[in-house]
C-alpha positions in Angstrom: 73.7 134.3 75.4 73.2 137.1 77.9 73.6 134.7 80.8 76.8 133.3 79.3 78.2 136.8 78.6 77.5 137.7 82.3 79.2 134.5 83.4 82.3 135.3 81.3 82.3 138.8 82.7 82.0 137.4 86.3 85.2 135.3 85.7 87.2 138.0 84.0 89.8 139.5 86.4 89.7 143.2 87.0 92.8 145.3 87.1 94.4 145.2 90.6 93.8 148.4 92.4 90.9 149.4 90.2 87.8 150.8 91.9 87.2 152.6 95.2 88.2 151.4 98.6 84.6 150.7 99.5 84.3 148.5 96.4 87.4 146.6 97.4 85.9 146.1 100.9 82.7 144.8 99.4 84.6 142.4 97.2 86.5 141.1 100.1 83.3 140.6 102.1 81.8 138.7 99.1 84.9 136.5 99.1 83.8 135.2 102.5 81.1 133.2 100.7 82.7 132.7 97.4 80.3 135.0 95.6 83.2 137.0 94.3 84.6 134.0 92.5 81.7 132.1 91.1 78.0 132.6 90.4 75.4 131.5 92.9 73.1 129.7 90.4 73.8 126.0 89.9 73.3 126.1 86.1 75.7 128.9 85.9 78.3 126.9 87.9 77.8 124.0 85.5 78.4 126.4 82.6 81.5 127.8 84.3 83.0 124.3 84.3 82.3 123.9 80.6 84.4 127.0 79.9 87.6 125.2 80.7 89.2 122.0 79.4 90.6 120.9 82.8 90.3 121.6 86.5 93.8 123.0 86.3 92.6 125.7 83.8 89.6 126.5 86.0 91.8 126.7 89.1 94.2 129.1 87.3 91.3 131.3 86.2 89.9 131.5 89.7 93.3 132.3 91.1 93.8 135.1 88.5 90.4 136.5 89.4 91.4 136.4 93.1 94.7 138.2 92.2 96.6 135.2 93.4 94.8 134.9 96.7 96.1 136.1 100.0 97.8 134.3 102.9 95.7 133.8 106.0 96.5 136.1 108.9 96.5 134.7 112.4 94.4 137.7 113.3 91.7 136.7 110.8 91.3 133.0 110.5 88.1 131.1 109.4 86.6 129.1 112.3 86.0 125.6 111.0 86.6 124.0 114.4 84.5 121.1 115.7 83.1 117.9 114.1 81.2 117.8 110.9 79.2 115.2 109.0 78.3 115.1 105.3 74.6 115.5 104.4 73.0 113.6 101.6 72.4 110.1 100.2 75.3 107.6 99.6 76.0 108.9 96.1 78.6 111.4 94.9 75.9 113.9 93.8 73.5 114.7 96.7 70.9 116.0 94.2 70.7 112.7 92.3 67.1 111.6 92.2 65.9 108.2 93.3 66.1 105.8 90.3 68.3 108.1 88.3 71.4 106.3 86.9 73.8 109.2 87.5 74.0 113.0 87.0 77.4 112.6 85.4 77.7 112.9 81.6 79.6 109.7 80.9 81.5 108.4 77.8 80.1 105.2 76.3 82.5 102.8 77.9 82.1 104.3 81.4 78.3 104.4 81.0 78.2 100.8 79.9 80.4 99.8 82.9 78.2 101.7 85.3 75.0 100.1 84.0 76.6 96.6 84.2 77.8 97.2 87.8 74.4 98.5 88.9 72.7 95.5 87.3 75.0 93.2 89.2 74.4 95.2 92.4 70.6 94.7 92.0 71.3 90.9 92.1 73.4 91.3 95.2 76.7 91.0 93.3 78.8 94.0 94.5 82.3 94.6 95.7 83.5 97.8 97.4 87.2 98.4 97.7 86.5 99.6 101.3 85.8 95.9 102.1 89.5 95.1 102.1 90.5 98.3 104.0 91.5 100.1 100.8 91.2 103.9 101.2 88.1 105.6 99.7 90.4 107.9 97.8 89.6 111.3 96.3 87.0 112.5 95.2 85.0 109.8 97.0 86.4 111.3 100.2 83.9 114.2 99.7 80.9 111.9 100.0 81.7 109.3 102.6 79.9 109.4 106.0 81.1 109.5 109.6 82.9 112.3 111.5 85.1 114.8 109.9 87.4 117.5 111.3 88.8 120.5 109.4 92.0 122.1 110.7 93.0 125.4 109.2 96.5 126.8 109.5 98.1 129.7 107.5 100.2 127.4 105.3 98.2 124.2 105.2 94.7 122.9 105.7 94.1 119.4 107.0 90.8 117.6 106.1 90.3 114.6 108.3 87.7 111.8 108.0 87.1 109.1 110.6 86.5 106.6 107.7 89.7 104.6 107.3 91.7 107.4 109.1 91.6 109.5 105.9 93.7 112.7 105.8 93.9 115.2 103.0 96.6 117.8 103.2 96.1 121.0 101.2 99.1 123.2 100.8 98.2 126.9 100.7 101.8 128.3 101.1 102.2 129.0 97.4 103.8 125.8 96.3 102.9 124.2 93.0 102.2 120.5 92.3 105.3 118.3 92.0 106.8 118.4 88.5 105.6 115.8 86.0 108.8 113.8 86.3 108.3 113.4 90.1 104.5 112.9 90.0 102.8 109.6 90.6 99.1 108.7 91.5 98.1 108.2 95.1 94.6 107.6 96.5 94.1 111.2 97.5 96.4 112.8 95.0 98.2 116.1 95.5 96.2 119.1 96.7 97.3 122.8 96.5 95.1 125.8 97.2 94.7 129.5 97.9 92.6 131.7 100.2 90.5 134.6 99.2 88.9 136.1 102.3 87.7 133.0 104.2 87.1 131.1 100.9 89.4 128.1 100.2 90.0 127.1 96.6 91.6 123.7 96.0 93.1 121.9 93.0 93.7 118.2 93.2 95.5 116.0 90.7 97.7 112.9 90.5 95.0 110.5 91.9 94.7 106.8 91.6 91.8 105.4 89.7 88.7 104.5 91.7 84.9 104.8 92.1 83.0 108.0 93.1 80.9 105.9 95.4 79.0 102.6 95.5 76.8 102.4 92.5 78.5 105.5 91.0 80.8 105.8 88.0 84.5 104.9 88.0 87.2 107.5 87.4 90.7 107.3 85.9 94.1 108.6 86.9 93.5 111.5 84.5 91.0 113.0 87.0 91.6 116.4 88.4 89.2 118.6 90.4 88.5 122.1 91.8 86.8 122.6 95.1 85.6 125.9 96.7 85.1 125.6 100.4 83.0 128.1 102.4 81.4 128.2 105.8 77.9 129.3 104.9 76.7 129.7 108.5 77.9 128.6 112.0 76.5 125.1 111.4 77.1 124.6 107.7 80.2 124.2 105.4 79.5 123.9 101.7 81.8 122.8 98.9 81.3 123.5 95.2 83.1 120.8 93.2 84.0 120.5 89.5 85.5 117.1 88.5 87.2 116.6 85.1 88.2 113.2 83.7 88.9 113.1 79.9 88.8 109.3 80.0 85.4 108.8 81.6 83.5 112.1 81.5 82.0 113.8 78.5 82.0 117.1 80.4 82.9 118.3 83.9 80.8 116.9 86.7 79.6 119.7 89.0 78.2 118.7 92.5 77.7 120.6 95.8 78.6 118.9 99.1 77.3 120.0 102.4 78.7 119.3 105.9 76.7 120.0 109.1 78.2 120.7 112.5 77.9 117.9 115.0 77.0 119.0 118.5 79.6 118.1 121.1 78.8 120.2 124.2 80.7 118.1 126.7 83.6 117.3 124.4 83.0 113.5 124.7 83.2 112.9 120.9 86.5 111.8 119.5 87.7 110.8 116.0 88.7 107.2 116.7 91.5 105.4 115.0 89.8 103.1 112.5 91.9 100.2 111.3 89.5 97.7 109.8 92.2 95.0 109.4 92.9 94.7 113.1 90.6 91.7 113.4 91.9 88.8 111.3 88.4 87.5 110.9 87.7 90.7 108.8 89.8 89.7 105.8 87.6 90.2 102.8 88.2 89.0 99.2 86.4 89.5 95.9 84.9 86.3 94.5 84.9 85.3 90.8 81.3 86.4 90.7 82.2 89.9 91.9 80.8 89.7 95.4 82.5 90.4 98.8 83.3 87.3 100.7 84.9 86.7 104.2 88.0 84.4 103.8 88.1 81.5 106.3 85.6 83.2 108.6 85.9 81.8 112.1 85.3 82.9 115.7 87.8 80.3 117.1 91.0 81.3 118.9 94.3 80.4 117.3 95.0 76.7 117.9 91.4 76.0 118.9 89.8 73.2 116.9 87.0 74.3 114.6 83.6 72.7 115.1 
């Protein structure tokens, strides 16, 4: 009870202008690492997610605590330049243990579906939407491998991944999500955010249904999520993530993603344009058994007789 009370107090906004100037400075400094917004302990972060019915509510509470956030100044910009790569196993939760089904608390139908797909996967029967060049989508974007690039501007932040030429655009200019009448699901949804110090808080909604990762649960179009991005040290960017989905999850799924800086001293690295459909031999279909299969796979040139 004491821990929960302390957590509630930590998420209760103080009156703007209250406290001394030195206290405000300390709070701003804490905002550089996100400590001013959320507790450091993982269990406390899980408990924080349980306090809200949706990611939208959590995002609103964090924004209130940050007094609405503050626009970035060109004189004080976070340095997220360079290339980055996600650290962890090919699962949405990097802390999931070997042999563990999932760390998500799933509803019965979603749990049964995951168990069934993992049983088929163990038999070599598996189909990944990436096989036919479909985008990974959000929130799977957070856990896919390969190079990434984070471009920060005062009004928008661009989150690139080399995988399938993914781009997430986060609006930090104060705009809201599109109105319900104009909203429709897309693979990466709609992302808005605010800055507090050098901490970026993002809310994403309006996503298309998909999977969190191979051998991970599915999610529905009702998913929305909050991310808190921080540069923990010159070589590390960390992201606290709370995912809500009333259709598949019994409770919010909290995970922490980590991205490490990739050395590029001579500037030779590039994020290449990845179009997996450029080779007609790469057409992949899903069989009736649920496996991936190359369609009419051949190495012959057009018009050349097959042997």
